[in-house]
N, C-alpha and C positions, 0 to 999 in steps of 0.2 A: 727797975724791973728787969728780970733775967729769964730767958726762956730755957726750956729743958735742953741740955747740951746735945749736939748731934753726935754721930750721924743719925738721921731719922730714916725709916724705911716704911714702905707700904707693903702690906701683906693682904691676901684675899682668902676668904673661906666661904663656903656655902652653909648658911645657918638659917633654920626655920623658913625654908622656902625662898630665901633671898640671898644675894651676894653681899657679904659684909667686907668692907675694905678698911683695915685698921692701920693707923699710923703709930709706929713704935719709935720711941726715942730714949736712948740710955736705959733700955729695959722697961720703960714705962709706957702705958697707953696714953697717947696724946689725944686722939679722937678716932671716931669711926665715921665712915660714910656708907650708905646703904643703897644698892641698886633698887629702884622702885620703878617709876615711870620712864625716866630718862636713862635707858641702859647705856652703859659706857661712860656717861658724863661723871658719875660718881667715882669711877676708877681713875679717870683723868684728874678729878679734884684731889683724890688721895695721893696721887703721884706729885701733883703740884705742892700740896701741903708738906709732903715728905722732903721736897727739895728746898723748902723755905730757909732752913739754917744755912745751907750751902750757898743759896742765892744771896742771902744777907752778907755772908763773909766775902763772897766774890765782889759784891758792890763796894764794900768797905776797902778791900785790898786794891781794887781798881782806882778808887778815888785817891788813896794814899800814893800809889805809884804815879798817877797822873800829876799830882801836885809835886812830887819829887822830881819828875822829868820836865815839868813845865813851869818851874818856880820863877823863871825870869821873863816869862811872857806877860805882857800887860794887855791881855785881851779878855774878853768875856768867856766864861766857861761854856762849853758846849751844852746844848739842851739835854743831852743824855746824862751829863753829870748832875744837872738840876733834878732830873727825874730820879736818879739813884739816891740823891740826898733825901728827896721826899719819901721814897720807898723805905729808906732806912729809918726815917723819923716815924713813919707809920708802923713799921715792924717793931720798933722800940717803944711804942705807945706814947710818942711825943706829938702825935698829930691826930 
């Protein structure tokens, strides 16, 4: 399974009496969030969704760099690395 390539961006417009926040990736509509009762939360969700491909790549890059620089250490991985692995699995549909 492969997601729409990044970069993704969030854009906003006022439509039919509500704010619509769209997430666009590679020229394609990924999804919309709408301001309804929780004003501002939907825009924050749109920005978080738009950052998802960048966050995924950052996690993967960090794990690769960490292993390259710590290959000789015989210790348990930090909790943050385990959390990143779980997030990557979830993002790639393996969890």
